[in-house]
Every structure is written in structure tokens, then in C-alpha cells.
ChimeraX commands (.cxc) that place a marker at each C-alpha (Angstrom):
marker #1 position 93.14,-57.22,-35.44 radius 0.5
marker #1 position 96.92,-57.32,-34.99 radius 0.5
marker #1 position 98.92,-55.90,-37.88 radius 0.5
marker #1 position 101.25,-58.10,-39.85 radius 0.5
marker #1 position 104.04,-57.26,-42.29 radius 0.5
marker #1 position 102.55,-59.76,-44.75 radius 0.5
marker #1 position 99.04,-60.88,-45.75 radius 0.5
marker #1 position 97.23,-63.03,-43.23 radius 0.5
marker #1 position 94.49,-65.66,-43.44 radius 0.5
marker #1 position 92.67,-66.64,-40.26 radius 0.5
marker #1 position 91.89,-70.36,-40.29 radius 0.5
marker #1 position 88.95,-70.57,-37.91 radius 0.5
marker #1 position 87.07,-73.53,-36.45 radius 0.5
marker #1 position 83.32,-73.06,-36.17 radius 0.5
marker #1 position 82.76,-75.98,-33.79 radius 0.5
marker #1 position 80.44,-79.00,-34.17 radius 0.5
marker #1 position 77.19,-77.16,-34.99 radius 0.5
marker #1 position 75.79,-75.46,-31.91 radius 0.5
marker #1 position 76.57,-71.73,-32.36 radius 0.5
marker #1 position 77.04,-71.37,-28.58 radius 0.5
marker #1 position 80.15,-73.58,-28.86 radius 0.5
marker #1 position 81.97,-71.03,-31.02 radius 0.5
marker #1 position 85.08,-69.64,-29.27 radius 0.5
marker #1 position 85.27,-66.00,-28.24 radius 0.5
marker #1 position 88.24,-65.45,-30.53 radius 0.5
marker #1 position 86.42,-66.93,-33.49 radius 0.5
marker #1 position 83.46,-64.69,-32.81 radius 0.5
marker #1 position 85.65,-61.61,-32.64 radius 0.5
marker #1 position 87.31,-62.42,-35.95 radius 0.5
marker #1 position 84.02,-63.09,-37.69 radius 0.5
marker #1 position 82.62,-59.76,-36.51 radius 0.5
marker #1 position 85.67,-58.00,-38.00 radius 0.5
marker #1 position 85.94,-60.04,-41.19 radius 0.5
marker #1 position 85.88,-58.48,-44.62 radius 0.5
marker #1 position 85.93,-61.80,-46.48 radius 0.5
marker #1 position 84.67,-65.18,-45.20 radius 0.5
marker #1 position 85.13,-68.41,-47.12 radius 0.5
marker #1 position 82.99,-70.96,-45.37 radius 0.5
marker #1 position 82.20,-74.67,-45.46 radius 0.5
marker #1 position 78.92,-76.56,-45.74 radius 0.5
marker #1 position 78.51,-77.46,-42.07 radius 0.5
marker #1 position 78.80,-73.97,-40.63 radius 0.5
marker #1 position 75.60,-72.96,-38.83 radius 0.5
marker #1 position 73.54,-70.06,-40.21 radius 0.5
marker #1 position 73.60,-68.42,-36.76 radius 0.5
marker #1 position 77.42,-68.31,-36.94 radius 0.5
marker #1 position 77.36,-66.78,-40.43 radius 0.5
marker #1 position 74.98,-64.13,-39.09 radius 0.5
marker #1 position 77.91,-62.78,-37.06 radius 0.5
marker #1 position 79.66,-61.71,-40.28 radius 0.5
marker #1 position 79.18,-57.99,-41.09 radius 0.5
marker #1 position 76.55,-57.26,-43.73 radius 0.5
marker #1 position 79.07,-55.68,-46.09 radius 0.5
marker #1 position 81.55,-58.55,-45.96 radius 0.5
marker #1 position 82.16,-60.83,-48.92 radius 0.5
marker #1 position 80.89,-64.35,-48.32 radius 0.5
marker #1 position 82.08,-67.25,-50.44 radius 0.5
marker #1 position 80.59,-70.71,-50.10 radius 0.5
marker #1 position 83.17,-73.49,-50.51 radius 0.5
marker #1 position 81.14,-76.42,-49.21 radius 0.5
marker #1 position 81.75,-80.03,-50.08 radius 0.5
marker #1 position 79.59,-83.10,-49.87 radius 0.5
marker #1 position 80.44,-86.58,-51.05 radius 0.5
marker #1 position 80.52,-86.38,-54.85 radius 0.5
marker #1 position 79.45,-82.71,-54.87 radius 0.5
marker #1 position 82.00,-79.89,-54.49 radius 0.5
marker #1 position 81.03,-76.25,-54.96 radius 0.5
marker #1 position 84.75,-75.52,-55.26 radius 0.5
marker #1 position 87.59,-77.97,-55.68 radius 0.5
marker #1 position 90.40,-77.76,-53.13 radius 0.5
marker #1 position 92.83,-76.23,-55.60 radius 0.5
marker #1 position 90.42,-73.40,-56.31 radius 0.5
marker #1 position 89.86,-72.78,-52.61 radius 0.5
marker #1 position 93.60,-72.53,-52.04 radius 0.5
marker #1 position 94.06,-70.11,-54.92 radius 0.5
marker #1 position 91.09,-67.98,-53.85 radius 0.5
marker #1 position 92.42,-67.65,-50.33 radius 0.5
marker #1 position 95.82,-66.54,-51.58 radius 0.5
marker #1 position 94.35,-64.03,-54.03 radius 0.5
marker #1 position 92.01,-62.43,-51.50 radius 0.5
marker #1 position 94.63,-62.23,-48.76 radius 0.5
marker #1 position 96.87,-60.09,-50.96 radius 0.5
marker #1 position 94.27,-57.29,-51.06 radius 0.5
marker #1 position 94.96,-56.30,-47.44 radius 0.5
marker #1 position 91.62,-57.59,-46.21 radius 0.5
marker #1 position 90.70,-59.50,-43.06 radius 0.5
marker #1 position 90.19,-62.95,-44.58 radius 0.5
marker #1 position 88.60,-65.71,-42.50 radius 0.5
marker #1 position 88.58,-69.29,-43.69 radius 0.5
marker #1 position 85.71,-70.78,-41.66 radius 0.5
marker #1 position 85.50,-74.54,-41.19 radius 0.5
marker #1 position 83.18,-76.78,-39.24 radius 0.5
marker #1 position 84.65,-78.39,-36.13 radius 0.5
marker #1 position 88.39,-77.86,-35.82 radius 0.5
marker #1 position 90.22,-76.80,-38.98 radius 0.5
marker #1 position 93.17,-79.14,-38.40 radius 0.5
marker #1 position 91.19,-82.36,-37.70 radius 0.5
marker #1 position 90.04,-83.89,-41.00 radius 0.5
marker #1 position 89.33,-80.38,-42.29 radius 0.5
marker #1 position 92.21,-80.05,-44.76 radius 0.5
marker #1 position 93.20,-76.92,-42.93 radius 0.5
marker #1 position 96.83,-77.89,-42.75 radius 0.5
marker #1 position 96.89,-78.30,-46.55 radius 0.5
marker #1 position 95.49,-74.81,-47.01 radius 0.5
marker #1 position 97.94,-73.40,-44.46 radius 0.5
marker #1 position 100.87,-75.05,-46.22 radius 0.5
marker #1 position 99.77,-73.66,-49.58 radius 0.5
marker #1 position 99.47,-70.12,-48.18 radius 0.5
marker #1 position 102.70,-70.11,-46.19 radius 0.5
marker #1 position 104.65,-71.27,-49.26 radius 0.5
marker #1 position 103.35,-68.16,-51.02 radius 0.5
marker #1 position 104.39,-65.74,-48.31 radius 0.5
marker #1 position 100.99,-65.48,-46.64 radius 0.5
marker #1 position 100.81,-65.82,-42.86 radius 0.5
marker #1 position 98.24,-68.14,-41.30 radius 0.5
marker #1 position 96.76,-67.89,-37.83 radius 0.5
marker #1 position 94.85,-70.94,-36.68 radius 0.5
marker #1 position 91.89,-70.50,-34.30 radius 0.5
marker #1 position 90.98,-73.95,-32.98 radius 0.5
marker #1 position 87.37,-75.10,-32.79 radius 0.5
marker #1 position 85.68,-77.84,-30.81 radius 0.5
marker #1 position 85.99,-80.89,-33.00 radius 0.5
marker #1 position 82.95,-83.07,-33.69 radius 0.5
marker #1 position 84.35,-86.00,-31.72 radius 0.5
marker #1 position 84.43,-84.15,-28.43 radius 0.5
marker #1 position 81.43,-81.88,-29.05 radius 0.5
marker #1 position 79.00,-84.51,-30.31 radius 0.5
marker #1 position 80.09,-87.21,-27.89 radius 0.5
marker #1 position 79.82,-84.88,-24.91 radius 0.5
marker #1 position 76.43,-83.72,-26.11 radius 0.5
marker #1 position 74.99,-87.22,-25.79 radius 0.5
marker #1 position 76.79,-88.08,-22.58 radius 0.5
marker #1 position 79.69,-90.14,-23.95 radius 0.5
marker #1 position 83.09,-89.52,-22.33 radius 0.5
marker #1 position 85.78,-90.30,-24.89 radius 0.5
marker #1 position 88.01,-91.57,-22.07 radius 0.5
marker #1 position 86.96,-92.93,-18.70 radius 0.5
marker #1 position 89.01,-94.78,-16.14 radius 0.5
marker #1 position 88.34,-98.49,-16.43 radius 0.5
marker #1 position 86.62,-98.15,-19.80 radius 0.5
marker #1 position 89.10,-96.52,-22.19 radius 0.5
marker #1 position 92.74,-95.65,-21.78 radius 0.5
marker #1 position 92.89,-93.55,-24.94 radius 0.5
marker #1 position 91.00,-92.35,-28.01 radius 0.5
marker #1 position 91.75,-92.48,-31.72 radius 0.5
marker #1 position 90.28,-90.38,-34.53 radius 0.5
marker #1 position 90.14,-91.81,-38.07 radius 0.5
marker #1 position 88.26,-90.97,-41.23 radius 0.5
marker #1 position 85.84,-93.48,-42.70 radius 0.5
marker #1 position 85.52,-91.69,-46.02 radius 0.5
marker #1 position 86.73,-93.39,-49.19 radius 0.5
marker #1 position 88.19,-91.57,-52.16 radius 0.5
marker #1 position 87.25,-92.62,-55.71 radius 0.5
marker #1 position 85.04,-95.50,-54.50 radius 0.5
marker #1 position 88.00,-97.40,-53.12 radius 0.5
marker #1 position 87.83,-99.66,-50.09 radius 0.5
marker #1 position 88.82,-98.09,-46.80 radius 0.5
marker #1 position 92.57,-98.26,-46.34 radius 0.5
marker #1 position 92.66,-98.56,-42.55 radius 0.5
marker #1 position 94.86,-100.64,-40.31 radius 0.5
marker #1 position 92.05,-102.72,-38.82 radius 0.5
marker #1 position 94.39,-104.72,-36.60 radius 0.5
marker #1 position 95.73,-101.57,-34.98 radius 0.5
marker #1 position 92.27,-100.06,-34.57 radius 0.5
marker #1 position 90.64,-103.17,-33.09 radius 0.5
marker #1 position 91.63,-102.35,-29.53 radius 0.5
marker #1 position 88.73,-102.66,-27.10 radius 0.5
marker #1 position 90.57,-100.56,-24.52 radius 0.5
marker #1 position 90.67,-97.54,-26.86 radius 0.5
marker #1 position 87.70,-95.40,-27.95 radius 0.5
marker #1 position 87.52,-95.22,-31.72 radius 0.5
marker #1 position 85.83,-92.20,-33.35 radius 0.5
marker #1 position 85.22,-92.43,-37.07 radius 0.5
marker #1 position 84.53,-89.22,-38.97 radius 0.5
marker #1 position 82.50,-89.44,-42.18 radius 0.5
marker #1 position 82.01,-93.18,-41.69 radius 0.5
marker #1 position 78.26,-93.47,-41.97 radius 0.5
marker #1 position 78.06,-94.93,-45.46 radius 0.5
marker #1 position 80.84,-97.40,-44.65 radius 0.5
marker #1 position 79.56,-98.50,-41.25 radius 0.5
marker #1 position 79.15,-102.11,-42.35 radius 0.5
marker #1 position 82.69,-102.30,-43.72 radius 0.5
marker #1 position 84.08,-100.63,-40.58 radius 0.5
marker #1 position 82.29,-103.05,-38.28 radius 0.5
marker #1 position 83.37,-106.04,-40.35 radius 0.5
marker #1 position 86.99,-104.97,-40.49 radius 0.5
marker #1 position 87.21,-104.43,-36.74 radius 0.5
marker #1 position 85.43,-107.66,-35.82 radius 0.5
marker #1 position 87.63,-109.65,-38.22 radius 0.5
marker #1 position 90.66,-108.39,-36.27 radius 0.5
marker #1 position 89.27,-109.33,-32.87 radius 0.5
marker #1 position 87.14,-106.41,-31.72 radius 0.5
marker #1 position 84.17,-107.92,-29.82 radius 0.5
marker #1 position 80.95,-107.68,-31.79 radius 0.5
marker #1 position 79.00,-106.81,-28.63 radius 0.5
marker #1 position 81.12,-103.79,-27.73 radius 0.5
marker #1 position 78.93,-100.67,-27.55 radius 0.5
marker #1 position 78.82,-98.39,-30.57 radius 0.5
marker #1 position 76.93,-95.28,-31.55 radius 0.5
marker #1 position 76.18,-93.08,-34.53 radius 0.5
marker #1 position 75.60,-89.36,-33.95 radius 0.5
marker #1 position 74.18,-87.29,-36.79 radius 0.5
marker #1 position 73.93,-83.49,-36.72 radius 0.5
marker #1 position 75.37,-83.54,-33.24 radius 0.5
marker #1 position 74.82,-80.55,-30.88 radius 0.5
marker #1 position 72.04,-79.17,-33.14 radius 0.5
marker #1 position 68.23,-79.41,-32.90 radius 0.5
marker #1 position 68.36,-81.97,-35.74 radius 0.5
marker #1 position 70.54,-84.36,-33.74 radius 0.5
marker #1 position 69.88,-88.10,-34.18 radius 0.5
marker #1 position 71.55,-90.78,-32.11 radius 0.5
marker #1 position 71.64,-94.53,-32.49 radius 0.5
marker #1 position 73.17,-96.54,-29.65 radius 0.5
marker #1 position 73.90,-100.13,-30.59 radius 0.5
marker #1 position 76.71,-102.67,-30.68 radius 0.5
marker #1 position 79.49,-102.92,-33.22 radius 0.5
marker #1 position 77.92,-106.02,-34.77 radius 0.5
marker #1 position 74.49,-104.42,-35.26 radius 0.5
marker #1 position 75.45,-100.77,-35.77 radius 0.5
marker #1 position 75.13,-100.66,-39.57 radius 0.5
marker #1 position 71.73,-102.32,-39.53 radius 0.5
marker #1 position 70.47,-100.06,-36.76 radius 0.5
marker #1 position 71.71,-96.98,-38.65 radius 0.5
marker #1 position 69.74,-98.06,-41.69 radius 0.5
marker #1 position 66.62,-98.82,-39.64 radius 0.5
marker #1 position 66.75,-95.40,-37.97 radius 0.5
marker #1 position 67.20,-93.61,-41.29 radius 0.5
marker #1 position 70.18,-91.61,-40.02 radius 0.5
marker #1 position 71.85,-89.44,-42.65 radius 0.5
marker #1 position 75.14,-87.55,-42.86 radius 0.5
marker #1 position 76.80,-85.59,-41.41 radius 0.5
marker #1 position 77.49,-88.14,-38.75 radius 0.5
marker #1 position 80.28,-89.78,-36.81 radius 0.5
marker #1 position 80.64,-93.19,-35.24 radius 0.5
marker #1 position 81.86,-93.81,-31.70 radius 0.5
marker #1 position 83.01,-97.34,-30.86 radius 0.5
marker #1 position 84.09,-98.50,-27.42 radius 0.5
marker #1 position 83.01,-99.32,-23.88 radius 0.5
marker #1 position 82.46,-95.61,-23.09 radius 0.5
marker #1 position 79.39,-95.61,-25.35 radius 0.5
marker #1 position 77.59,-97.36,-22.49 radius 0.5
marker #1 position 77.45,-93.93,-20.81 radius 0.5
marker #1 position 75.32,-92.46,-23.61 radius 0.5
marker #1 position 71.92,-91.12,-22.69 radius 0.5
marker #1 position 69.35,-93.92,-22.41 radius 0.5
marker #1 position 72.13,-96.50,-22.06 radius 0.5
marker #1 position 72.91,-98.77,-19.12 radius 0.5
marker #1 position 75.50,-96.55,-17.41 radius 0.5
marker #1 position 74.00,-93.16,-18.22 radius 0.5
marker #1 position 72.21,-92.82,-14.88 radius 0.5
marker #1 position 75.49,-93.20,-12.99 radius 0.5
marker #1 position 76.90,-89.85,-14.09 radius 0.5
marker #1 position 74.58,-87.74,-16.24 radius 0.5
marker #1 position 72.62,-86.40,-13.22 radius 0.5
marker #1 position 75.88,-85.33,-11.55 radius 0.5
marker #1 position 75.68,-81.59,-12.46 radius 0.5
marker #1 position 72.18,-81.41,-10.93 radius 0.5
marker #1 position 73.45,-83.13,-7.80 radius 0.5
marker #1 position 76.28,-80.63,-7.51 radius 0.5
marker #1 position 73.90,-77.69,-7.94 radius 0.5
marker #1 position 71.72,-79.05,-5.17 radius 0.5
marker #1 position 74.74,-79.45,-2.88 radius 0.5
marker #1 position 75.80,-75.87,-3.66 radius 0.5
marker #1 position 72.32,-74.66,-2.79 radius 0.5
marker #1 position 72.50,-76.29,0.62 radius 0.5
marker #1 position 75.99,-74.91,1.34 radius 0.5
marker link #1:1,2 radius 0.2
marker link #1:2,3 radius 0.2
marker link #1:3,4 radius 0.2
marker link #1:4,5 radius 0.2
marker link #1:5,6 radius 0.2
marker link #1:6,7 radius 0.2
marker link #1:7,8 radius 0.2
marker link #1:8,9 radius 0.2
marker link #1:9,10 radius 0.2
marker link #1:10,11 radius 0.2
marker link #1:11,12 radius 0.2
marker link #1:12,13 radius 0.2
marker link #1:13,14 radius 0.2
marker link #1:14,15 radius 0.2
marker link #1:15,16 radius 0.2
marker link #1:16,17 radius 0.2
marker link #1:17,18 radius 0.2
marker link #1:18,19 radius 0.2
marker link #1:19,20 radius 0.2
marker link #1:20,21 radius 0.2
marker link #1:21,22 radius 0.2
marker link #1:22,23 radius 0.2
marker link #1:23,24 radius 0.2
marker link #1:24,25 radius 0.2
marker link #1:25,26 radius 0.2
marker link #1:26,27 radius 0.2
marker link #1:27,28 radius 0.2
marker link #1:28,29 radius 0.2
marker link #1:29,30 radius 0.2
marker link #1:30,31 radius 0.2
marker link #1:31,32 radius 0.2
marker link #1:32,33 radius 0.2
marker link #1:33,34 radius 0.2
marker link #1:34,35 radius 0.2
marker link #1:35,36 radius 0.2
marker link #1:36,37 radius 0.2
marker link #1:37,38 radius 0.2
marker link #1:38,39 radius 0.2
marker link #1:39,40 radius 0.2
marker link #1:40,41 radius 0.2
marker link #1:41,42 radius 0.2
marker link #1:42,43 radius 0.2
marker link #1:43,44 radius 0.2
marker link #1:44,45 radius 0.2
marker link #1:45,46 radius 0.2
marker link #1:46,47 radius 0.2
marker link #1:47,48 radius 0.2
marker link #1:48,49 radius 0.2
marker link #1:49,50 radius 0.2
marker link #1:50,51 radius 0.2
marker link #1:51,52 radius 0.2
marker link #1:52,53 radius 0.2
marker link #1:53,54 radius 0.2
marker link #1:54,55 radius 0.2
marker link #1:55,56 radius 0.2
marker link #1:56,57 radius 0.2
marker link #1:57,58 radius 0.2
marker link #1:58,59 radius 0.2
marker link #1:59,60 radius 0.2
marker link #1:60,61 radius 0.2
marker link #1:61,62 radius 0.2
marker link #1:62,63 radius 0.2
marker link #1:63,64 radius 0.2
marker link #1:64,65 radius 0.2
marker link #1:65,66 radius 0.2
marker link #1:66,67 radius 0.2
marker link #1:67,68 radius 0.2
marker link #1:68,69 radius 0.2
marker link #1:69,70 radius 0.2
marker link #1:70,71 radius 0.2
marker link #1:71,72 radius 0.2
marker link #1:72,73 radius 0.2
marker link #1:73,74 radius 0.2
marker link #1:74,75 radius 0.2
marker link #1:75,76 radius 0.2
marker link #1:76,77 radius 0.2
marker link #1:77,78 radius 0.2
marker link #1:78,79 radius 0.2
marker link #1:79,80 radius 0.2
marker link #1:80,81 radius 0.2
marker link #1:81,82 radius 0.2
marker link #1:82,83 radius 0.2
marker link #1:83,84 radius 0.2
marker link #1:84,85 radius 0.2
marker link #1:85,86 radius 0.2
marker link #1:86,87 radius 0.2
marker link #1:87,88 radius 0.2
marker link #1:88,89 radius 0.2
marker link #1:89,90 radius 0.2
marker link #1:90,91 radius 0.2
marker link #1:91,92 radius 0.2
marker link #1:92,93 radius 0.2
marker link #1:93,94 radius 0.2
marker link #1:94,95 radius 0.2
marker link #1:95,96 radius 0.2
marker link #1:96,97 radius 0.2
marker link #1:97,98 radius 0.2
marker link #1:98,99 radius 0.2
marker link #1:99,100 radius 0.2
marker link #1:100,101 radius 0.2
marker link #1:101,102 radius 0.2
marker link #1:102,103 radius 0.2
marker link #1:103,104 radius 0.2
marker link #1:104,105 radius 0.2
marker link #1:105,106 radius 0.2
marker link #1:106,107 radius 0.2
marker link #1:107,108 radius 0.2
marker link #1:108,109 radius 0.2
marker link #1:109,110 radius 0.2
marker link #1:110,111 radius 0.2
marker link #1:111,112 radius 0.2
marker link #1:112,113 radius 0.2
marker link #1:113,114 radius 0.2
marker link #1:114,115 radius 0.2
marker link #1:115,116 radius 0.2
marker link #1:116,117 radius 0.2
marker link #1:117,118 radius 0.2
marker link #1:118,119 radius 0.2
marker link #1:119,120 radius 0.2
marker link #1:120,121 radius 0.2
marker link #1:121,122 radius 0.2
marker link #1:122,123 radius 0.2
marker link #1:123,124 radius 0.2
marker link #1:124,125 radius 0.2
marker link #1:125,126 radius 0.2
marker link #1:126,127 radius 0.2
marker link #1:127,128 radius 0.2
marker link #1:128,129 radius 0.2
marker link #1:129,130 radius 0.2
marker link #1:130,131 radius 0.2
marker link #1:131,132 radius 0.2
marker link #1:132,133 radius 0.2
marker link #1:133,134 radius 0.2
marker link #1:134,135 radius 0.2
marker link #1:135,136 radius 0.2
marker link #1:136,137 radius 0.2
marker link #1:137,138 radius 0.2
marker link #1:138,139 radius 0.2
marker link #1:139,140 radius 0.2
marker link #1:140,141 radius 0.2
marker link #1:141,142 radius 0.2
marker link #1:142,143 radius 0.2
marker link #1:143,144 radius 0.2
marker link #1:144,145 radius 0.2
marker link #1:145,146 radius 0.2
marker link #1:146,147 radius 0.2
marker link #1:147,148 radius 0.2
marker link #1:148,149 radius 0.2
marker link #1:149,150 radius 0.2
marker link #1:150,151 radius 0.2
marker link #1:151,152 radius 0.2
marker link #1:152,153 radius 0.2
marker link #1:153,154 radius 0.2
marker link #1:154,155 radius 0.2
marker link #1:155,156 radius 0.2
marker link #1:156,157 radius 0.2
marker link #1:157,158 radius 0.2
marker link #1:158,159 radius 0.2
marker link #1:159,160 radius 0.2
marker link #1:160,161 radius 0.2
marker link #1:161,162 radius 0.2
marker link #1:162,163 radius 0.2
marker link #1:163,164 radius 0.2
marker link #1:164,165 radius 0.2
marker link #1:165,166 radius 0.2
marker link #1:166,167 radius 0.2
marker link #1:167,168 radius 0.2
marker link #1:168,169 radius 0.2
marker link #1:169,170 radius 0.2
marker link #1:170,171 radius 0.2
marker link #1:171,172 radius 0.2
marker link #1:172,173 radius 0.2
marker link #1:173,174 radius 0.2
marker link #1:174,175 radius 0.2
marker link #1:175,176 radius 0.2
marker link #1:176,177 radius 0.2
marker link #1:177,178 radius 0.2
marker link #1:178,179 radius 0.2
marker link #1:179,180 radius 0.2
marker link #1:180,181 radius 0.2
marker link #1:181,182 radius 0.2
marker link #1:182,183 radius 0.2
marker link #1:183,184 radius 0.2
marker link #1:184,185 radius 0.2
marker link #1:185,186 radius 0.2
marker link #1:186,187 radius 0.2
marker link #1:187,188 radius 0.2
marker link #1:188,189 radius 0.2
marker link #1:189,190 radius 0.2
marker link #1:190,191 radius 0.2
marker link #1:191,192 radius 0.2
marker link #1:192,193 radius 0.2
marker link #1:193,194 radius 0.2
marker link #1:194,195 radius 0.2
marker link #1:195,196 radius 0.2
marker link #1:196,197 radius 0.2
marker link #1:197,198 radius 0.2
marker link #1:198,199 radius 0.2
marker link #1:199,200 radius 0.2
marker link #1:200,201 radius 0.2
marker link #1:201,202 radius 0.2
marker link #1:202,203 radius 0.2
marker link #1:203,204 radius 0.2
marker link #1:204,205 radius 0.2
marker link #1:205,206 radius 0.2
marker link #1:206,207 radius 0.2
marker link #1:207,208 radius 0.2
marker link #1:208,209 radius 0.2
marker link #1:209,210 radius 0.2
marker link #1:210,211 radius 0.2
marker link #1:211,212 radius 0.2
marker link #1:212,213 radius 0.2
marker link #1:213,214 radius 0.2
marker link #1:214,215 radius 0.2
marker link #1:215,216 radius 0.2
marker link #1:216,217 radius 0.2
marker link #1:217,218 radius 0.2
marker link #1:218,219 radius 0.2
marker link #1:219,220 radius 0.2
marker link #1:220,221 radius 0.2
marker link #1:221,222 radius 0.2
marker link #1:222,223 radius 0.2
marker link #1:223,224 radius 0.2
marker link #1:224,225 radius 0.2
marker link #1:225,226 radius 0.2
marker link #1:226,227 radius 0.2
marker link #1:227,228 radius 0.2
marker link #1:228,229 radius 0.2
marker link #1:229,230 radius 0.2
marker link #1:230,231 radius 0.2
marker link #1:231,232 radius 0.2
marker link #1:232,233 radius 0.2
marker link #1:233,234 radius 0.2
marker link #1:234,235 radius 0.2
marker link #1:235,236 radius 0.2
marker link #1:236,237 radius 0.2
marker link #1:237,238 radius 0.2
marker link #1:238,239 radius 0.2
marker link #1:239,240 radius 0.2
marker link #1:240,241 radius 0.2
marker link #1:241,242 radius 0.2
marker link #1:242,243 radius 0.2
marker link #1:243,244 radius 0.2
marker link #1:244,245 radius 0.2
marker link #1:245,246 radius 0.2
marker link #1:246,247 radius 0.2
marker link #1:247,248 radius 0.2
marker link #1:248,249 radius 0.2
marker link #1:249,250 radius 0.2
marker link #1:250,251 radius 0.2
marker link #1:251,252 radius 0.2
marker link #1:252,253 radius 0.2
marker link #1:253,254 radius 0.2
marker link #1:254,255 radius 0.2
marker link #1:255,256 radius 0.2
marker link #1:256,257 radius 0.2
marker link #1:257,258 radius 0.2
marker link #1:258,259 radius 0.2
marker link #1:259,260 radius 0.2
marker link #1:260,261 radius 0.2
marker link #1:261,262 radius 0.2
marker link #1:262,263 radius 0.2
marker link #1:263,264 radius 0.2
marker link #1:264,265 radius 0.2
marker link #1:265,266 radius 0.2
view
């Protein structure tokens, strides 16, 4: 690892779940790590890359259950970094997208500790791609927005429903499973069509993946009927029609096979 004149913490994204989606740089850092502080959604196969003698500290969080509070995580990172060790802070997905990585980085930098961010594939792109949903597609979505559907302290979601209710934009909601009914209601109340395609993807990119493809109006009920559980994200927009087993899926999912066949004939 490159030498630094001051302590360093490597803020590393582990990707959406499939260990094969880990970046080469993240893998190299994990194999050299002396301390790894990791989150709940990091795959066991990724943790197996950490050397046997390294210190492993679990800092996972679930709704209402935190093994370590954020303040303790921050302080632990700072303390360990000062012992001239290779410290990796390992987070699911990308550390700077709803991962509180920027808060940890700010805390460390203010205390004279350098931070190197190693991006990871965020759940939105990894999970959507895994089920055949393009987040943007000409004629279906001109853009994409990421929001969090998680409430703090049992409050109602504080989202700008009017701004989000744009049928020309794909909306991806992280941690929105338990509030799917409120999300659907808020969007429909501001003009989002109730029949626009919508999906819930749980444990995306892993063998435990579950997918519900529905409409915005019926999404919450279909999630409940399917028994889908967190971790999951919601994808709302016309592009969901491309999901596997949906109306448009056959128009583009076989494309890689077609290209392979063409290459074989060349």
C-alpha cells in the first residue's frame, strides 16, 4: 500500500452482494488489511479475503438494532488508524451512497487522518442490472434519482413527493420496503400514474434474490403477498417493464446471446 505521512483509513465499497462484483482495488486492500470494520450486508465470501490474523470488527446496523452507534464507529476508526495499521472500513454497495461514508470521512479528516475512498457498485445499479432493468433507456427514462425510504424515530417520510412524481425519471428508493405503501400513496397523490411499472428487489445479486414486479398502485400489496423482506430496494418507472418476465424483457435480454452467436459466425 502507498505510504502516507499521516494515518489513513480506506473507505471501501463491497458492492451489492455478489462477491464477483467486488472491485480489484477493493480486493487488493482487503487482502492486505490489518483491521477491517465491516457492515451487516457484506458477503461472507468477501470477508474471507481478509487475512486470518487481521482484526475484524462488526459494525452492522439494522432498523432498530445497532451493534455499534455511529459515534462509536467514528471513534473506533480514528483510534485504530493512529496505530499505523492498514485499516479498511468496509461497507455494502458504495460507501458514499446512503452509506454514511461521507460522515465518517469528515470525522476522520477533521482529526488529521487521511481517507481514501474505493467506490463500490451501488445497489441501485447492481440489483437493477441483475434483473434486467436499465435505470435509463431512451424513450422510457431521461434520468434517475436515488432517495432513501427509511424513517428516523418513527417519523413520516420527509420527501418532496411533487418533485419525485416524474414519470419520465426512474426513481430508486433505498430502504423503502416497510414504507412502500406510503411511498406509493405520496407519489400517486402528486400525479404519478398508479399503473406505472414498479418493482421490489430483495437480496439482489445473491442466491437469495427475490423480485416482485408490479405497478406503483399495487406494489405494497404485492410485496406483502410475496413475503419479501429487507434488505430491498424499490425501482419505480417505465424502465421496470424491461425486468425479467415482464412485457419488454424479451426485446433486449437475449441480446448478449445473439451477439455471441454473431461472433461465432464471423
